gemmi code that builds the backbone of each chain (N, CA, C; Angstrom):
import gemmi

chains = {
    "A": [
        ("ALA", (-2.347, -6.106, -10.140), (-2.236, -5.815, -8.702), (-2.829, -6.974, -7.915)),
        ("GLN", (-2.352, -7.161, -6.732), (-2.849, -8.230, -5.891), (-2.968, -7.722, -4.464)),
        ("SER", (-3.869, -8.304, -3.719), (-4.036, -7.937, -2.318), (-4.659, -9.095, -1.563)),
        ("VAL", (-4.554, -9.018, -0.245), (-5.108, -10.039, 0.637), (-5.860, -9.359, 1.764)),
        ("THR", (-7.021, -9.870, 2.079), (-7.796, -9.366, 3.205), (-8.038, -10.489, 4.185)),
        ("GLN", (-7.620, -10.278, 5.419), (-7.894, -11.245, 6.478), (-9.004, -10.674, 7.356)),
        ("LEU", (-10.097, -11.385, 7.426), (-11.252, -10.928, 8.193), (-11.088, -11.325, 9.646)),
        ("GLY", (-11.049, -10.335, 10.505), (-10.874, -10.586, 11.934), (-9.424, -10.490, 12.330)),
        ("SER", (-9.061, -9.418, 13.020), (-7.674, -9.276, 13.455), (-7.409, -10.128, 14.696)),
        ("HIS", (-8.488, -10.492, 15.419), (-8.370, -11.345, 16.594), (-9.457, -12.411, 16.550)),
        ("VAL", (-9.053, -13.659, 16.756), (-9.994, -14.774, 16.834), (-9.690, -15.565, 18.103)),
        ("SER", (-10.725, -15.847, 18.891), (-10.573, -16.667, 20.098), (-11.408, -17.925, 19.966)),
        ("VAL", (-10.805, -19.054, 20.311), (-11.520, -20.336, 20.309), (-11.167, -21.081, 21.583)),
        ("SER", (-12.028, -22.001, 21.961), (-11.737, -22.865, 23.101), (-10.870, -24.033, 22.648)),
        ("GLU", (-10.063, -24.531, 23.550), (-9.250, -25.713, 23.238), (-10.162, -26.852, 22.802)),
        ("GLY", (-9.823, -27.487, 21.676), (-10.643, -28.570, 21.138), (-11.680, -28.122, 20.124)),
        ("ALA", (-11.907, -26.834, 20.014), (-12.893, -26.312, 19.069), (-12.288, -26.126, 17.691)),
        ("LEU", (-13.168, -25.949, 16.697), (-12.743, -25.714, 15.323), (-12.066, -24.349, 15.204)),
        ("VAL", (-10.967, -24.322, 14.461), (-10.302, -23.061, 14.126), (-10.639, -22.713, 12.682)),
        ("LEU", (-11.104, -21.479, 12.458), (-11.379, -20.990, 11.111), (-10.817, -19.580, 11.007)),
        ("LEU", (-9.810, -19.410, 10.171), (-9.236, -18.092, 9.911), (-9.495, -17.754, 8.447)),
        ("ARG", (-10.063, -16.575, 8.235), (-10.550, -16.226, 6.889), (-9.554, -15.387, 6.098)),
        ("CYS", (-9.457, -15.707, 4.813), (-8.565, -14.973, 3.912), (-9.238, -14.872, 2.549)),
        ("ASN", (-9.341, -13.661, 2.052), (-9.813, -13.437, 0.689), (-8.729, -12.701, -0.081)),
        ("TYR", (-8.593, -13.032, -1.345), (-7.526, -12.443, -2.133), (-8.087, -11.746, -3.357)),
        ("SER", (-7.268, -10.888, -3.898), (-7.575, -10.250, -5.176), (-6.324, -10.349, -6.032)),
        ("SER", (-6.493, -10.923, -7.229), (-5.351, -11.063, -8.121), (-5.856, -11.102, -9.548)),
        ("SER", (-5.163, -10.443, -10.431), (-5.583, -10.383, -11.831), (-5.131, -11.609, -12.617)),
        ("VAL", (-4.265, -12.413, -12.027), (-3.785, -13.639, -12.660), (-3.887, -14.760, -11.628)),
        ("PRO", (-3.805, -16.027, -12.078), (-3.887, -17.130, -11.104), (-2.860, -16.956, -10.003)),
        ("PRO", (-3.325, -17.028, -8.760), (-2.424, -16.724, -7.635), (-1.766, -17.961, -7.053)),
        ("TYR", (-0.667, -17.723, -6.363), (-0.135, -18.688, -5.421), (-0.505, -18.160, -4.026)),
        ("LEU", (-0.995, -19.033, -3.172), (-1.489, -18.612, -1.861), (-0.768, -19.348, -0.744)),
        ("PHE", (-0.506, -18.640, 0.324), (0.288, -19.162, 1.433), (-0.363, -18.792, 2.761)),
        ("TRP", (-0.168, -19.639, 3.748), (-0.425, -19.297, 5.142), (0.875, -19.485, 5.913)),
        ("TYR", (1.262, -18.416, 6.625), (2.424, -18.450, 7.502), (1.958, -18.229, 8.939)),
        ("VAL", (2.691, -18.821, 9.885), (2.415, -18.630, 11.307), (3.628, -18.001, 11.969)),
        ("GLN", (3.374, -17.105, 12.915), (4.453, -16.459, 13.653), (4.179, -16.579, 15.144)),
        ("TYR", (5.047, -17.293, 15.847), (4.974, -17.388, 17.295), (5.707, -16.193, 17.903)),
        ("PRO", (5.394, -15.849, 19.136), (6.018, -14.660, 19.753), (7.537, -14.700, 19.676)),
        ("ASN", (8.107, -13.562, 19.302), (9.561, -13.375, 19.240), (10.241, -14.347, 18.272)),
        ("GLN", (9.509, -14.748, 17.241), (10.097, -15.629, 16.239), (9.812, -15.126, 14.821)),
        ("GLY", (10.467, -15.738, 13.858), (10.174, -15.452, 12.463), (8.931, -16.186, 11.998)),
        ("LEU", (8.636, -16.082, 10.725), (7.452, -16.743, 10.156), (7.806, -18.144, 9.690)),
        ("GLN", (6.822, -19.027, 9.790), (6.994, -20.416, 9.366), (5.844, -20.774, 8.436)),
        ("LEU", (6.163, -21.407, 7.317), (5.120, -21.780, 6.375), (4.259, -22.904, 6.943)),
        ("LEU", (2.920, -22.692, 6.922), (1.985, -23.751, 7.297), (1.609, -24.586, 6.085)),
        ("LEU", (1.271, -23.899, 4.988), (0.868, -24.588, 3.767), (0.854, -23.591, 2.623)),
        ("LYS", (0.786, -24.138, 1.392), (0.692, -23.269, 0.233), (-0.124, -23.947, -0.861)),
        ("TYR", (-0.790, -23.130, -1.653), (-1.476, -23.593, -2.843), (-0.763, -23.015, -4.060)),
        ("THR", (-0.386, -23.896, -4.984), (0.200, -23.423, -6.248), (-0.700, -23.858, -7.400)),
        ("THR", (-0.774, -25.141, -7.692), (-1.690, -25.647, -8.705), (-2.195, -27.005, -8.232)),
        ("GLY", (-3.176, -27.549, -8.937), (-3.628, -28.894, -8.616), (-4.727, -28.920, -7.581)),
        ("ALA", (-4.653, -29.862, -6.666), (-5.706, -30.077, -5.684), (-5.995, -28.814, -4.899)),
        ("THR", (-7.292, -28.499, -4.781), (-7.674, -27.247, -4.128), (-7.682, -27.346, -2.610)),
        ("LEU", (-7.736, -28.570, -2.073), (-7.650, -28.748, -0.625), (-6.200, -29.062, -0.282)),
        ("VAL", (-5.609, -28.189, 0.479), (-4.181, -28.297, 0.782), (-4.006, -28.631, 2.259)),
        ("LYS", (-3.227, -29.637, 2.532), (-2.936, -30.002, 3.922), (-1.557, -29.491, 4.297)),
        ("GLY", (-1.458, -28.983, 5.523), (-0.196, -28.426, 5.966), (0.296, -29.085, 7.244)),
        ("ILE", (1.193, -28.386, 7.911), (1.751, -28.923, 9.150), (0.803, -28.663, 10.318)),
        ("ASN", (1.022, -29.399, 11.408), (0.285, -29.205, 12.665), (-1.224, -29.371, 12.516)),
        ("GLY", (-1.671, -30.155, 11.549), (-3.093, -30.448, 11.389), (-3.902, -29.383, 10.691)),
        ("PHE", (-3.270, -28.350, 10.161), (-3.986, -27.299, 9.452), (-4.228, -27.680, 7.995)),
        ("GLU", (-5.319, -27.156, 7.431), (-5.580, -27.291, 6.017), (-6.304, -26.056, 5.514)),
        ("ALA", (-6.272, -25.874, 4.198), (-6.953, -24.725, 3.594), (-7.502, -25.156, 2.246)),
        ("GLU", (-8.593, -24.527, 1.852), (-9.204, -24.848, 0.575), (-9.220, -23.619, -0.324)),
        ("PHE", (-8.677, -23.768, -1.523), (-8.687, -22.696, -2.511), (-10.038, -22.733, -3.226)),
        ("LYS", (-10.788, -21.643, -3.111), (-12.079, -21.535, -3.794), (-12.017, -20.333, -4.736)),
        ("LYS", (-11.822, -20.647, -6.008), (-11.658, -19.568, -6.994), (-12.923, -18.726, -7.109)),
        ("SER", (-14.089, -19.386, -7.071), (-15.349, -18.663, -7.248), (-15.597, -17.662, -6.123)),
        ("GLU", (-15.048, -17.961, -4.945), (-15.225, -17.077, -3.794), (-13.970, -16.244, -3.519)),
        ("THR", (-12.955, -16.411, -4.310), (-11.626, -15.804, -4.108), (-11.200, -15.913, -2.644)),
        ("SER", (-11.304, -17.150, -2.124), (-10.989, -17.349, -0.714), (-9.961, -18.455, -0.525)),
        ("PHE", (-9.318, -18.411, 0.615), (-8.320, -19.433, 0.985), (-8.314, -19.496, 2.507)),
        ("HIS", (-9.429, -19.943, 3.076), (-9.579, -19.980, 4.530), (-8.786, -21.120, 5.155)),
        ("LEU", (-8.259, -20.864, 6.317), (-7.438, -21.837, 7.055), (-8.291, -22.481, 8.142)),
        ("THR", (-8.228, -23.805, 8.240), (-9.002, -24.498, 9.266), (-8.155, -25.545, 9.973)),
        ("LYS", (-8.622, -25.864, 11.188), (-8.074, -26.975, 11.962), (-9.216, -27.526, 12.800)),
        ("PRO", (-9.453, -28.826, 12.760), (-10.647, -29.379, 13.431), (-10.660, -29.159, 14.938)),
        ("SER", (-9.487, -29.213, 15.570), (-9.449, -29.163, 17.028), (-8.270, -28.312, 17.483)),
        ("ALA", (-8.551, -27.190, 18.085), (-7.490, -26.266, 18.500), (-6.717, -26.799, 19.697)),
        ("HIS", (-5.441, -26.511, 19.667), (-4.559, -26.855, 20.785), (-3.970, -25.573, 21.324)),
        ("MET", (-3.624, -25.586, 22.605), (-3.054, -24.379, 23.230), (-1.837, -23.872, 22.455)),
        ("SER", (-1.080, -24.801, 21.908), (0.145, -24.419, 21.194), (-0.132, -23.724, 19.860)),
        ("ASP", (-1.407, -23.686, 19.428), (-1.752, -23.000, 18.182), (-1.852, -21.489, 18.345)),
        ("ALA", (-1.816, -21.009, 19.567), (-1.903, -19.568, 19.809), (-0.714, -18.871, 19.169)),
        ("ALA", (-1.010, -17.980, 18.220), (0.043, -17.319, 17.435), (-0.615, -16.306, 16.506)),
        ("GLU", (0.228, -15.620, 15.713), (-0.239, -14.713, 14.666), (-0.175, -15.473, 13.345)),
        ("TYR", (-1.245, -15.366, 12.563), (-1.327, -16.067, 11.295), (-1.452, -15.054, 10.158)),
        ("PHE", (-0.620, -15.252, 9.123), (-0.624, -14.353, 7.976), (-0.956, -15.138, 6.708)),
        ("CYS", (-1.929, -14.636, 5.969), (-2.211, -15.126, 4.627), (-1.395, -14.284, 3.647)),
        ("ALA", (-0.912, -14.891, 2.569), (-0.100, -14.146, 1.610), (-0.397, -14.647, 0.199)),
        ("VAL", (-0.208, -13.753, -0.782), (-0.480, -14.092, -2.175), (0.688, -13.662, -3.049)),
        ("SER", (0.987, -14.453, -4.051), (1.943, -14.050, -5.075), (1.465, -14.642, -6.395)),
        ("HIS", (2.086, -14.225, -7.493), (1.685, -14.796, -8.776), (2.882, -14.939, -9.680)),
        ("SER", (2.713, -15.747, -10.722), (3.840, -16.238, -11.510), (4.443, -15.194, -12.422)),
        ("SER", (3.799, -14.063, -12.585), (4.386, -13.073, -13.484), (5.472, -12.261, -12.803)),
        ("GLY", (5.626, -12.479, -11.527), (6.666, -11.755, -10.803), (7.573, -12.700, -10.070)),
        ("SER", (8.431, -12.150, -9.267), (9.305, -12.955, -8.425), (8.690, -13.018, -7.033)),
        ("ALA", (9.432, -13.606, -6.128), (8.954, -13.646, -4.747), (8.772, -12.242, -4.192)),
        ("ARG", (9.337, -11.255, -4.866), (9.085, -9.870, -4.492), (7.590, -9.593, -4.437)),
        ("GLN", (6.808, -10.269, -5.250), (5.386, -10.011, -5.357), (4.581, -10.615, -4.212)),
        ("LEU", (5.249, -11.225, -3.246), (4.548, -11.799, -2.100), (3.938, -10.688, -1.275)),
        ("THR", (2.622, -10.689, -1.162), (1.882, -9.671, -0.423), (1.204, -10.316, 0.768)),
        ("PHE", (1.497, -9.800, 1.967), (0.923, -10.350, 3.190), (-0.370, -9.635, 3.554)),
        ("GLY", (-1.283, -10.387, 4.149), (-2.430, -9.779, 4.795), (-2.024, -9.164, 6.119)),
        ("SER", (-2.971, -8.521, 6.773), (-2.672, -7.779, 8.000), (-2.514, -8.670, 9.222)),
        ("GLY", (-2.862, -9.944, 9.094), (-2.639, -10.884, 10.176), (-3.863, -11.100, 11.055)),
        ("THR", (-3.947, -12.305, 11.633), (-4.988, -12.653, 12.603), (-4.326, -13.267, 13.821)),
        ("GLN", (-4.582, -12.669, 14.969), (-4.052, -13.202, 16.230), (-5.027, -14.248, 16.763)),
        ("LEU", (-4.559, -15.486, 16.872), (-5.396, -16.576, 17.384), (-5.105, -16.797, 18.863)),
        ("THR", (-6.136, -16.723, 19.678), (-6.053, -17.042, 21.102), (-6.809, -18.335, 21.346)),
        ("VAL", (-6.206, -19.252, 22.094), (-6.859, -20.513, 22.434), (-7.118, -20.522, 23.936)),
        ("LEU", (-8.395, -20.626, 24.295), (-8.811, -20.564, 25.695), (-8.888, -21.960, 26.296)),
        ("PRO", (-8.436, -22.125, 27.542), (-8.473, -23.461, 28.152), (-9.889, -23.894, 28.502)),
    ],
    "B": [
        ("ASP", (20.382, -29.044, 7.246), (20.251, -27.779, 7.954), (19.223, -26.914, 7.233)),
        ("THR", (18.079, -26.662, 7.878), (17.012, -25.875, 7.251), (16.800, -24.577, 8.016)),
        ("GLU", (17.848, -24.025, 8.558), (17.732, -22.826, 9.378), (18.322, -21.605, 8.707)),
        ("VAL", (17.692, -20.475, 9.031), (18.252, -19.179, 8.732), (18.634, -18.560, 10.069)),
        ("THR", (19.899, -18.246, 10.224), (20.408, -17.768, 11.508), (20.675, -16.271, 11.444)),
        ("GLN", (20.099, -15.534, 12.389), (20.301, -14.097, 12.446), (20.996, -13.711, 13.742)),
        ("THR", (21.947, -12.794, 13.620), (22.614, -12.237, 14.798), (22.759, -10.731, 14.643)),
        ("PRO", (22.703, -9.968, 15.762), (22.311, -10.424, 17.093), (20.807, -10.607, 17.207)),
        ("LYS", (20.320, -11.171, 18.282), (18.877, -11.301, 18.502), (18.267, -9.982, 18.955)),
        ("HIS", (19.032, -9.212, 19.692), (18.576, -7.908, 20.172), (19.683, -6.890, 19.944)),
        ("LEU", (19.297, -5.660, 19.620), (20.271, -4.601, 19.402), (19.655, -3.272, 19.818)),
        ("VAL", (20.404, -2.556, 20.667), (20.013, -1.205, 21.047), (21.094, -0.273, 20.539)),
        ("MET", (20.720, 0.754, 19.819), (21.703, 1.681, 19.275), (21.204, 3.114, 19.317)),
        ("GLY", (22.169, 4.020, 19.415), (21.848, 5.431, 19.355), (21.777, 5.894, 17.911)),
        ("MET", (21.257, 7.069, 17.730), (21.037, 7.584, 16.375), (22.339, 7.892, 15.640)),
        ("THR", (23.454, 7.967, 16.348), (24.728, 8.262, 15.674), (25.581, 6.999, 15.471)),
        ("ASN", (25.082, 5.876, 15.957), (25.870, 4.641, 15.877), (25.872, 4.043, 14.482)),
        ("LYS", (26.860, 3.187, 14.238), (26.874, 2.309, 13.067), (26.891, 0.876, 13.576)),
        ("LYS", (25.978, 0.088, 13.081), (25.904, -1.316, 13.466), (25.547, -2.146, 12.237)),
        ("SER", (25.700, -3.472, 12.362), (25.338, -4.368, 11.274), (24.531, -5.548, 11.785)),
        ("LEU", (23.559, -5.959, 10.994), (22.804, -7.180, 11.242), (23.335, -8.251, 10.294)),
        ("LYS", (23.392, -9.489, 10.797), (23.920, -10.572, 9.984), (22.901, -11.683, 9.823)),
        ("CYS", (22.959, -12.340, 8.682), (22.050, -13.440, 8.351), (22.843, -14.501, 7.606)),
        ("GLU", (22.602, -15.762, 7.935), (23.351, -16.851, 7.318), (22.433, -18.037, 7.059)),
        ("GLN", (22.597, -18.663, 5.905), (21.879, -19.914, 5.600), (22.798, -20.838, 4.835)),
        ("HIS", (22.612, -22.147, 5.059), (23.440, -23.150, 4.401), (22.562, -24.170, 3.696)),
        ("MET", (21.472, -23.678, 3.101), (20.560, -24.553, 2.370), (20.802, -24.482, 0.870)),
        ("GLY", (21.807, -23.707, 0.452), (22.062, -23.559, -0.979), (21.086, -22.640, -1.670)),
        ("HIS", (20.340, -21.865, -0.903), (19.371, -20.938, -1.488), (20.083, -19.779, -2.175)),
        ("ARG", (19.517, -19.331, -3.303), (20.152, -18.266, -4.073), (19.389, -16.953, -3.996)),
        ("ALA", (18.286, -16.918, -3.268), (17.558, -15.668, -3.044), (17.513, -15.392, -1.548)),
        ("MET", (17.833, -14.163, -1.159), (17.788, -13.776, 0.248), (17.124, -12.416, 0.374)),
        ("TYR", (16.431, -12.239, 1.500), (15.540, -11.093, 1.668), (15.736, -10.437, 3.033)),
        ("TRP", (15.533, -9.140, 3.086), (15.365, -8.413, 4.347), (13.937, -7.877, 4.413)),
        ("TYR", (13.284, -8.150, 5.561), (11.966, -7.609, 5.850), (12.043, -6.800, 7.145)),
        ("LYS", (11.187, -5.790, 7.232), (11.015, -5.018, 8.457), (9.598, -5.279, 8.975)),
        ("GLN", (9.486, -5.555, 10.283), (8.164, -5.815, 10.849), (7.954, -4.989, 12.109)),
        ("LYS", (6.976, -4.096, 12.071), (6.579, -3.351, 13.257), (5.592, -4.226, 14.041)),
        ("ALA", (5.472, -3.910, 15.317), (4.626, -4.710, 16.213), (3.185, -4.779, 15.691)),
        ("LYS", (2.636, -5.971, 15.690), (1.251, -6.230, 15.296), (0.974, -5.911, 13.826)),
        ("LYS", (2.020, -5.885, 12.993), (1.881, -5.610, 11.567), (2.504, -6.727, 10.757)),
        ("PRO", (2.138, -6.862, 9.474), (2.797, -7.868, 8.642), (4.196, -7.420, 8.242)),
        ("PRO", (5.040, -8.353, 7.836), (6.378, -7.977, 7.361), (6.296, -7.115, 6.108)),
        ("GLU", (7.224, -6.158, 5.994), (7.330, -5.306, 4.810), (8.673, -5.585, 4.142)),
        ("LEU", (8.629, -5.865, 2.855), (9.852, -6.174, 2.129), (10.739, -4.938, 2.005)),
        ("MET", (12.056, -5.142, 2.273), (13.024, -4.048, 2.105), (13.905, -4.302, 0.880)),
        ("PHE", (14.589, -5.442, 0.885), (15.565, -5.762, -0.169), (15.454, -7.232, -0.551)),
        ("VAL", (15.806, -7.500, -1.825), (15.937, -8.872, -2.305), (17.266, -8.999, -3.026)),
        ("TYR", (18.014, -10.049, -2.675), (19.203, -10.414, -3.421), (18.915, -11.722, -4.154)),
        ("SER", (19.255, -11.729, -5.438), (19.097, -12.921, -6.250), (20.444, -13.244, -6.869)),
        ("TYR", (20.967, -14.405, -6.539), (22.292, -14.818, -7.023), (23.338, -13.744, -6.708)),
        ("GLU", (23.299, -13.284, -5.470), (24.242, -12.329, -4.894), (24.148, -10.925, -5.482)),
        ("LYS", (23.152, -10.683, -6.309), (22.969, -9.352, -6.860), (21.696, -8.736, -6.301)),
        ("LEU", (21.759, -7.448, -5.961), (20.583, -6.756, -5.466), (19.571, -6.618, -6.591)),
        ("SER", (18.402, -7.240, -6.406), (17.400, -7.199, -7.462), (16.210, -6.320, -7.100)),
        ("ILE", (15.975, -6.129, -5.830), (14.851, -5.319, -5.393), (15.288, -4.413, -4.245)),
        ("ASN", (14.973, -3.136, -4.336), (15.134, -2.184, -3.243), (13.814, -1.438, -3.163)),
        ("GLU", (13.043, -1.717, -2.113), (11.709, -1.146, -2.016), (11.741, 0.268, -1.450)),
        ("SER", (12.482, 1.133, -2.129), (12.547, 2.561, -1.749), (12.928, 2.724, -0.289)),
        ("VAL", (13.926, 1.966, 0.128), (14.378, 2.016, 1.511), (15.365, 3.174, 1.681)),
        ("PRO", (15.282, 3.933, 2.778), (16.224, 5.055, 2.996), (17.672, 4.578, 2.983)),
        ("SER", (18.569, 5.459, 2.578), (19.973, 5.088, 2.419), (20.676, 4.807, 3.744)),
        ("ARG", (20.041, 5.121, 4.858), (20.650, 4.769, 6.148), (20.650, 3.261, 6.379)),
        ("PHE", (19.933, 2.522, 5.540), (19.987, 1.060, 5.513), (20.777, 0.647, 4.264)),
        ("SER", (21.837, -0.134, 4.464), (22.673, -0.532, 3.341), (22.870, -2.038, 3.361)),
        ("PRO", (22.307, -2.763, 2.380), (22.469, -4.217, 2.375), (23.765, -4.627, 1.693)),
        ("GLU", (24.189, -5.838, 2.040), (25.394, -6.394, 1.424), (25.251, -7.904, 1.383)),
        ("CYS", (25.666, -8.509, 0.281), (25.623, -9.964, 0.155), (27.020, -10.441, -0.221)),
        ("PRO", (27.873, -10.747, 0.760), (29.266, -11.092, 0.466), (29.405, -12.407, -0.312)),
        ("ASN", (28.502, -13.358, -0.041), (28.485, -14.617, -0.788), (27.087, -15.214, -0.706)),
        ("SER", (26.914, -16.368, -1.298), (25.564, -16.927, -1.421), (24.969, -17.361, -0.089)),
        ("SER", (25.780, -17.443, 0.964), (25.282, -17.897, 2.261), (25.043, -16.764, 3.247)),
        ("LEU", (25.571, -15.597, 2.965), (25.575, -14.512, 3.938), (24.846, -13.277, 3.404)),
        ("LEU", (24.153, -12.623, 4.318), (23.484, -11.369, 4.005), (23.648, -10.439, 5.193)),
        ("ASN", (24.097, -9.229, 4.941), (24.270, -8.239, 5.998), (23.342, -7.056, 5.752)),
        ("LEU", (23.014, -6.361, 6.839), (22.300, -5.099, 6.728), (23.040, -4.090, 7.603)),
        ("HIS", (23.663, -3.117, 6.948), (24.445, -2.108, 7.663), (23.540, -0.927, 8.005)),
        ("LEU", (23.650, -0.484, 9.257), (22.771, 0.548, 9.783), (23.586, 1.768, 10.190)),
        ("HIS", (23.124, 2.945, 9.796), (23.859, 4.169, 10.133), (22.885, 5.327, 10.254)),
        ("ALA", (23.024, 6.071, 11.339), (22.211, 7.268, 11.557), (20.719, 6.956, 11.511)),
        ("LEU", (20.328, 5.919, 12.224), (18.911, 5.530, 12.227), (18.073, 6.475, 13.071)),
        ("GLN", (16.790, 6.432, 12.846), (15.814, 7.227, 13.564), (15.017, 6.334, 14.523)),
        ("PRO", (14.437, 6.908, 15.562), (13.635, 6.080, 16.484), (12.533, 5.296, 15.787)),
        ("GLU", (11.975, 5.829, 14.712), (10.905, 5.112, 14.009), (11.407, 3.884, 13.254)),
        ("ASP", (12.727, 3.712, 13.190), (13.297, 2.510, 12.573), (13.294, 1.324, 13.538)),
        ("SER", (12.918, 1.561, 14.778), (12.831, 0.464, 15.747), (11.794, -0.541, 15.270)),
        ("ALA", (12.201, -1.803, 15.193), (11.330, -2.849, 14.634), (12.040, -4.186, 14.742)),
        ("LEU", (11.342, -5.235, 14.338), (11.938, -6.559, 14.175), (12.403, -6.678, 12.726)),
        ("TYR", (13.675, -6.982, 12.521), (14.217, -7.123, 11.178), (14.403, -8.620, 10.905)),
        ("LEU", (13.703, -9.077, 9.884), (13.684, -10.485, 9.535), (14.453, -10.726, 8.253)),
        ("CYS", (15.262, -11.764, 8.279), (15.938, -12.250, 7.086), (15.211, -13.504, 6.611)),
        ("ALA", (15.154, -13.710, 5.323), (14.534, -14.910, 4.765), (15.340, -15.365, 3.558)),
        ("SER", (15.153, -16.623, 3.188), (15.788, -17.135, 1.986), (14.814, -18.054, 1.256)),
        ("SER", (15.051, -18.246, -0.032), (14.294, -19.219, -0.814), (15.192, -19.777, -1.905)),
        ("GLN", (14.722, -20.862, -2.511), (15.562, -21.624, -3.444), (16.169, -20.740, -4.535)),
        ("SER", (15.294, -20.046, -5.287), (15.822, -19.225, -6.375), (15.070, -17.915, -6.565)),
        ("GLY", (14.034, -17.686, -5.744), (13.345, -16.403, -5.799), (12.093, -16.374, -6.659)),
        ("THR", (11.576, -17.538, -7.048), (10.354, -17.526, -7.852), (9.121, -17.434, -6.968)),
        ("ALA", (7.991, -17.081, -7.606), (6.803, -16.677, -6.850), (6.156, -17.809, -6.063)),
        ("ASN", (6.372, -19.059, -6.454), (5.686, -20.158, -5.778), (6.522, -20.811, -4.689)),
        ("GLU", (7.663, -20.213, -4.373), (8.558, -20.836, -3.403), (8.215, -20.481, -1.968)),
        ("LYS", (8.521, -21.420, -1.098), (8.441, -21.196, 0.341), (9.593, -20.301, 0.776)),
        ("LEU", (9.297, -19.358, 1.648), (10.337, -18.558, 2.274), (10.700, -19.175, 3.625)),
        ("PHE", (11.976, -19.261, 3.909), (12.476, -19.696, 5.204), (12.929, -18.440, 5.949)),
        ("PHE", (12.336, -18.212, 7.122), (12.628, -17.004, 7.889), (13.543, -17.306, 9.068)),
        ("GLY", (14.415, -16.352, 9.374), (15.126, -16.373, 10.633), (14.240, -15.861, 11.755)),
        ("SER", (14.759, -15.900, 12.980), (13.987, -15.455, 14.141), (14.002, -13.941, 14.316)),
        ("GLY", (14.873, -13.275, 13.558), (14.852, -11.827, 13.567), (15.808, -11.183, 14.549)),
        ("THR", (16.064, -9.906, 14.298), (16.802, -9.044, 15.220), (15.846, -7.954, 15.689)),
        ("GLN", (15.617, -7.888, 17.005), (14.768, -6.832, 17.557), (15.630, -5.595, 17.777)),
        ("LEU", (15.386, -4.573, 16.990), (16.195, -3.358, 17.016), (15.466, -2.233, 17.730)),
        ("SER", (16.171, -1.611, 18.670), (15.652, -0.414, 19.338), (16.613, 0.735, 19.084)),
        ("VAL", (16.093, 1.842, 18.564), (16.903, 3.027, 18.288), (16.523, 4.114, 19.290)),
        ("LEU", (17.507, 4.543, 20.064), (17.237, 5.523, 21.111), (17.622, 6.929, 20.669)),
    ],
}
model = gemmi.Model(1)
for chain_id, residues in chains.items():
    chain = gemmi.Chain(chain_id)
    for i, (resn, *xyz) in enumerate(residues, 1):
        res = gemmi.Residue()
        res.name, res.seqid = resn, gemmi.SeqId(i, " ")
        for name, pos in zip(("N", "CA", "C"), xyz):
            atom = gemmi.Atom()
            atom.name, atom.element = name, gemmi.Element(name[0])
            atom.pos, atom.b_iso = gemmi.Position(*pos), 0.0
            res.add_atom(atom)
        chain.add_residue(res)
    model.add_chain(chain)
structure = gemmi.Structure()
structure.add_model(model)
structure.setup_entities()
């Protein structure tokens, strides 16, 4: 079984401040981890993913995430928030013993960027 | 072309109507998905087609009927829906359906059932 917990359903930051969105996972086998972003009235877009190899993953729009097995975490960060980063962010987990059917989303974090 | 195109963008239907949602991709992807998303919630998987065959049906009521006419097209036929079926319906595709693949999502169809 696998699951994802996103801590904080709403996060507010000032423009230019650090963005930190938290994600913890539970998986009985080595996981694949994803962060997706959803802008209003749109579908989801992949920001980044961890499969194997380097634990620090860089994605689009200046976002990055670090896979920490010991902490079962995959937190998303961005050094300096921009107004255009305001959106819903979903962490997701899957593993190699299944198909993409096994993709499990977290409950989401709404990011607000204050001017 | 890296887009998944969904039509219509908005749909209002009565409980006795029959309507269809359409999804199209031209990326050569062989796995296609239907997700349902209620407001402020994560997407919930409904169906998966792999190589034009239905491989996953997540216990979806029979009033939702998927169809995959070819590798580029995915339809969702709707009949006798309930007001609680109102939601954003998202189509997605991926290369072949394995667990480490990126999903490409369409912008969705916002469905309202009256």
